[in-house]
C-alpha atoms as one frame of an Amber mdcrd trajectory, in Angstrom:
protein
   0.524  32.265 -21.818   3.119  29.748 -20.619   1.383  29.676 -17.263  -1.879
  28.799 -19.026  -0.163  25.994 -20.927   1.330  24.649 -17.688  -2.103  24.738
 -16.063  -3.694  22.973 -19.027  -0.911  20.396 -19.000  -1.402  19.690 -15.291
  -5.167  19.444 -15.755  -4.753  16.994 -18.649  -2.343  14.928 -16.547  -4.761
  14.850 -13.655  -7.678  13.856 -15.883  -5.622  11.040 -17.389  -4.719   9.821
 -13.902  -8.367   9.936 -12.851  -9.414   7.877 -15.864  -6.860   5.232 -14.923
  -7.982   5.289 -11.297 -11.658   5.119 -12.261 -10.980   2.032 -14.387  -8.984
   0.536 -11.516 -12.020   0.969  -9.271 -13.833  -1.671 -11.296 -10.891  -3.894
 -12.219  -8.026  -4.410  -9.771  -5.491  -7.025 -10.779  -4.695  -9.611  -8.138
  -1.103  -9.223  -6.922   0.849 -11.326  -4.472   3.319 -10.452  -1.730   6.309
 -11.040  -4.003   5.002  -8.410  -6.429   4.295  -5.964  -3.593   7.824  -6.372
  -2.256   9.377  -5.973  -5.709   7.252  -3.057  -6.905   6.916  -0.780  -3.864
   9.233   2.193  -3.513   8.126   2.673   0.084   7.493  -0.228   2.473   6.666
   1.134   5.911   5.144  -0.134   9.131   3.804   2.451  11.527   0.999   3.986
  13.549  -1.316   6.632  12.076  -0.882   9.906  13.971  -2.795  12.064  11.498
  -5.413  11.363   8.828  -6.756  14.569   7.301  -9.537  14.164   4.755  -9.514
  17.237   2.544  -9.811  18.404  -1.074  -6.830  17.764  -3.307  -4.725  20.974
  -3.309  -5.551  23.137  -6.348  -8.443  20.778  -7.224 -11.108  21.512  -4.608
 -13.731  19.215  -6.213 -11.540  16.110  -5.722 -11.111  14.272  -2.411  -7.891
  13.131  -0.822  -6.513  12.054   2.524  -3.187  13.209   3.984  -1.775  10.475
   6.217   1.137  10.741   8.633   2.666   7.632  10.203   4.866   7.357  13.245
   7.364   4.895  11.813   7.876   1.596  13.616   9.894  -0.011  10.838  10.988
   1.382   7.458  11.785  -1.576   5.215  12.404   0.602   2.159  12.176   4.380
   1.955  13.451   7.586   3.533  14.878   7.722   7.028  13.143   9.642   9.774
  10.654   9.252  12.550   7.573   9.989  10.437   6.346   9.421   6.917   3.565
  11.428   5.232   1.758  10.643   1.989  -1.378  11.879   0.222  -3.852   9.494
  -1.418  -6.523  10.417  -3.947  -9.901   8.987  -2.936 -12.297   7.485  -5.435
 -16.013   8.250  -5.051 -16.650   4.697  -3.806 -14.097   5.201  -1.047 -16.019
   8.231   0.204 -19.460   6.600   0.208 -20.864   5.615   3.573 -18.239   7.639
   5.407 -15.705   4.788   5.321 -12.316   5.983   6.505  -9.445   3.792   5.399
  -7.141   5.696   7.743  -7.837   6.566  11.367  -5.582   7.895  14.099  -4.210
   5.008  16.179  -4.268   2.389  13.421  -1.151   0.296  12.975  -0.456  -0.351
   9.321   2.002  -1.908   6.911   1.924  -0.100   3.578   3.420  -0.867   0.171
   3.484   2.454  -1.695   4.869   3.806  -4.981   6.956   6.955  -5.051   4.702
  10.045  -5.040   3.381  11.047  -8.465   3.943  14.492 -10.041   0.841  15.591
  -8.151   2.260  14.261  -4.890  -0.138  11.301  -4.704   0.535   7.746  -3.552
  -1.980   4.893  -3.537  -1.044   1.500  -2.028   0.193  -0.963  -4.628  -2.741
  -3.066  -5.783  -5.009  -0.563  -4.014  -6.305  -2.236  -0.830  -4.032  -5.230
  -1.458  -1.052  -3.125  -0.363  -2.773  -1.768   2.770  -2.373  -4.033   5.808
  -3.873  -3.662   9.287  -2.007  -4.863  12.363  -4.028  -5.915  15.441  -3.786
  -8.177  18.477  -6.047 -11.193  18.926  -7.562 -12.278  22.255  -4.339 -14.149
  23.063  -2.337 -10.975  22.500  -0.686 -12.181  19.281   0.079  -9.538  16.657
  -1.700 -10.458  13.428  -1.780  -8.751  10.038  -4.043  -8.810   7.018  -4.858
  -6.552   4.105  -8.210  -5.101   3.038  -8.828  -8.288   1.002  -8.358 -10.518
   4.048  -5.051 -11.684   2.540  -6.983 -13.597  -0.160  -4.485 -14.558  -2.864
  -1.633 -12.736  -1.111   0.662 -15.768  -1.041  -0.451 -17.323  -4.354   2.653
 -18.404  -6.327   4.990 -16.611  -3.889   7.174 -19.709  -3.469   7.367 -20.141
  -7.267   8.212 -16.478  -7.825  10.914 -16.612  -5.149  12.462 -19.743  -6.680
  12.578 -18.096 -10.119  14.756 -15.390  -8.545  16.995 -17.971  -6.906  15.493
 -17.537  -3.443  14.255 -20.554  -1.574  11.809 -20.237   1.297  12.506 -21.634
   4.754  10.169 -24.284   6.145   8.399 -21.653   8.258   8.097 -19.297   5.269
   6.713 -22.115   3.124   4.033 -22.740   5.715   3.053 -19.070   5.628   3.084
 -19.145   1.823   0.519 -21.976   1.932  -2.021 -19.622   3.578  -4.969 -19.191
   1.230  -6.584 -16.332   3.151  -6.926 -14.896   6.635  -4.544 -13.124   9.018
  -0.997 -14.294   9.662   1.439 -13.508  12.440   3.124 -10.145  12.040   6.541
 -11.725  12.701   5.966 -14.199   9.865   4.949 -11.389   7.515   8.060  -9.379
   8.398  10.243 -12.427   7.712   8.571 -12.897   4.317   8.797  -9.231   3.326
  12.491  -8.950   4.233  13.233 -12.138   2.291  11.213 -11.168  -0.794  12.831
  -7.717  -0.889  15.980  -9.533  -2.074  14.226 -10.240  -5.383  14.946  -7.923
  -8.363  12.890  -4.731  -8.324   9.929  -4.211 -10.682   9.461  -0.712 -12.081
């Protein structure tokens, strides 16, 4: 009987999580880089070495992806050469065969700690999922799934409220309304904004 209650409890928890995620599919709050840096439990830059699209364990009718990164830089999170997380996939993320994660991609991810079901979705959904690529001049650039739109909105103000000023170079980056920025500039901003108090 206790096993049945545990199963029912897990199912209720999963259904509640799915309701929240389904609502989030239609309404995702805009967040900026300061919030991402304060809220994320895991901030990791790396290359995708495995992306396995498969049913969620014990819930075969739900889709998920198991992603393993070869770590290039772990800003916040566990030590080691690799980091693996599982993300629940909404129906819209499965339509048209779009794969958010592919082997070989270089990414910067802002993730929460895994849930009780072992799931992690980037903070702000696609806002916390950044792609790293080189332009024709060979420069490393980075942008999220929203094209960095709104990413730096009020970042300077938020930093100042925490007693952190931005350097001249950081202020220039913070003035970017949208579009890719240099990876080195993003790293400088992330490391600086991580000094702000954490948000739970």
